[in-house]
N, C-alpha and C positions, 0 to 999 in steps of 0.2 A: 656675877653680874660684872659686866665691865662699863665703864664710861669713857667718853673721849670728848675732846674739844678741837679747835681748828689750830692750835698752837703746838709747835715743837716742845720737846722736853728741855732742849738746849739749843741755842741759835747755831744754824748751819749756814756757813758762808764760804763760797768758793770764789778766790780772786782771780784765778786764771784756769779755766776749764781744761782738763787732761784726760782724754778718753782712756789711755793707759792706767791712770790711777782709778778711774772709775771701775775698771775691770779688777784692779786689786782690792778695791773696796767691797767687791762682791764677796770675797772669801769672809769678810767680817759679817756679811749677811747670811749666806747660804753654806759657808765652808764648816768643816766638822768643828772648828773653834768658834764659830759664829753665834749671832745674836738669836737666829731661829733655834739653834740647837739649845741654848740655855733657857729661852723663853719656854719652849715646850717642856724642857726637862723639869723646871721648876713647877710648871702648870700641872704636869701630871703626877709629879711628887704631892703637890698640894691636894690634888684630888683623890688621892689614894692614902692622905695622911691619916693616922689613927693615934689616939691618946690625946696629950695636951693640945688644946686648939691653937694655941700661940705659934706652934710651929707651922701649921697649915696657913695661918694668917700671914707668918713671914714669908713663906715660900709664894703664896699667891701674890703678895705685894710686889716681891722682886719680879715675878713673872711679868706682871703689869709694867713695871719699869723697863724689862728688857724688850717688850713690844714697842715701847717708845723709842728705844735704841734701834730697832729695825726701821722705824719711820725716819728717824734721823739719817741713817746710813742711805736708804732708799732715796732721800732727798739729795744727798750728797752725791750719789751716783749720777742722778739725772742732771744736777748741776754741772758735774764734770763732763757730761756728755753733750753740753750746749755747744753748738758749733761743730760738732763732729760732721764729716761729710755724709751725705744721704746717698750717694752713688759711687760706685767703685771707679767710674769714669773720671770723677773730679780728682781723686787722688792718683789714678793712673796717668792723668796728664802731667802730673809734676814728678811721678817717679814709677819707673817701668815695673818695679817690684810692689807697686801698690802701697808704697811706704810702709813696708813691713806689716802687711795686712791692716791697712788704715791706722797706723800709729799705735797698734796693740789693741784697737777696739775689739771686744768680743762680739762677733757677728750676731749672736742671740740677742743681745741688747738692741741691735737694729732691726734684725728681721722679726723677732717675736715679740718685741715690746715698745718699738719705736722710740729708741733712745731713753728707755726708763729702766729702773732696776727690776730685777727678778729673783726668785727664791732659789738661786743657783749659787755655785762657788765660782772662783775666778777662771775656772775652765768651762763654765756653762753647765755643769753637772748638776741636775736637781738636787736639793736636800732631801734624802729619802727616810729621814727619822730613825735610822738605824743607830745613831749615837745617843739616843734618849735613854737615860739611866733613872728609872723610877722603881725601886725594888720593893717598896713597901716596909723597909726597914729605915728608920728615920736617920740612924747613925751611918749607915752604908751610903745613903743619899746625900748627907752631908760630906762625906768623904769624897764622894764622885763629884761634888759641887765645888769643892776645892781645887780639883783637877781641872774642871772644866773653866773656871774662872782664871787660873794660872796660865792655861794655853790661850785663852781669850786675851789676857793681858800682854802675853808674848806677842801675839799677833798684832794687837794695836800699837805696841811700841815699834814693831817692824814696819808697820804702815806709816807711823810718825816719822820714821827715819828715811822713808822712801820719798817724801814730799818736801817742797820748800814753800807751799802754799800757806800763807799765814792762817786762813780761815779754817783749813783742813787740820793744821797743827792745833789751833784752839780747841776744836770739836774733839779731836782725838785725844787731847790731854784731859779732857772731861771724861771720856769713856775710860781712859786709863785709871783715872781717880776713882771712878765707880767700881772697877775690876779689883782696885786696892781694898775698898770698903767690903765688896762682896767676899774677897777671900777671908778677910777678917771676920766677917759676919758668920760664915760657915764654920771657922775655926771656934769662934765663940759658941755657937750653938753645939758643937762637938764637946766643948769644955762644960757647958751646961748638961749635957747628956752623961758626963761622968769622965770625960777625957780619956787619956791613954789607959788609965787603970780602972775606968768604970764602964767605958763604952767597948772596949776591945777585950777579946776577940769578938768581932762581929758575927753572927748575933750573940750577944752576952746571956741570951736565954737558954742556949744550949749548955748542958752541964759538961763541963771539961772533963770530969771523972770518967765519962764514957769514951773520950778520945783515946787513940793510941799515944798514951802521954810520952813514950820514949821519942816520938817524932814531933812534938808540939813545938819544941824550941830548939830543934837540931838544924843546923846549917849543913846541908849535904854537898859534898863535893863529887863531881862527876869526871874529874881527870882520869884519862885512860890508864895512867900508870899508878893509880891508887893514891897519889900524894895528896896533901891536904891543899885546899884552895887558899887563896890570899885571906888573911884575917881582916876583921872589921869590927864596928860596933855591934854588928848583926851576929857576930859569932862567939863572943865571950861577954861575961858579966850577966847583970840582971836583965831579963826581958823587958822590953818597952812597957808591956802591960802590967809589969810587976808580979806576974804570976808564975814565973819560972826562971830558969837559968838557960842561957844560950850555950849551946856546945857545937863542936865542929867535928865532923867525921867523914871520911871517905865512904862513899856509897858502894854497897855491893848488892847485886841482884838478890831479891828476896822472893820472887815468884817463880812460877813454873815455865817451861817452855810451852808456848800457846799452841793448843792443837783443836783446831775448829771441827775436826771429824770430816766426813765425806759430803760432797755437795748433793742435793736433792735431785732426784730425777725430774726432768722437765724444767730444770731451773735456769737453763740456758749455758750451763758449764760444760767444759770440755769432758769427753768421756773418761780421759785420765783422772779427773777429779771425782769421780763417783766410785 
């Protein structure tokens, strides 16, 4: 169950409306790094969480927070669109190139939502939920969440550096701070799940004794001349999960030449394939 009131999670103020920045902010709403993505990701992870209920509680609380971030950003988009021209003629009278398509305004925000935010990215492409990762494995989900918050914080920092508007900078510094917390939150959850030596490899419920052990910690090089690839922490010493030793070796083909046999009659293949 969700509750709401009439107040924003954090103040949103736009000192100088900017349609181009409104378009950029749409990426933080409906882009693959945006708030719709993390809100839905945490929500569906929570809905499928099994085991200790505190993880479900944490995920659902954070999903609710991210819904509030969508509301903040949608408000910021609308405020940045204040004063945007309502007709092409207004701009065309000033600039024959229509002021680089109305100063960068995404026409969807004008034509489809009347100068309001939409569930789309900065190019007007609707968010299609294809980047929602809810695996049913709590450790895998926490790992995915770290990546989601890392890319989200990167986007927020880029947006911060794009604007000189004091109100927008203040709002973005709040969102950046929350991304900092969420990165640490998911890493703390992973630590509680056992950390590198307890949670990994994911899923830790599969017996490693059944793996092809000679490949479990081998860094394979695919250089055409058979030389070894450049070494790193991932190619020597104890594995990060503490369950093996990294090795490095050139890769040689171990399988056969694939032979799929003849095509079936009436399959639409050429006669030479049958």
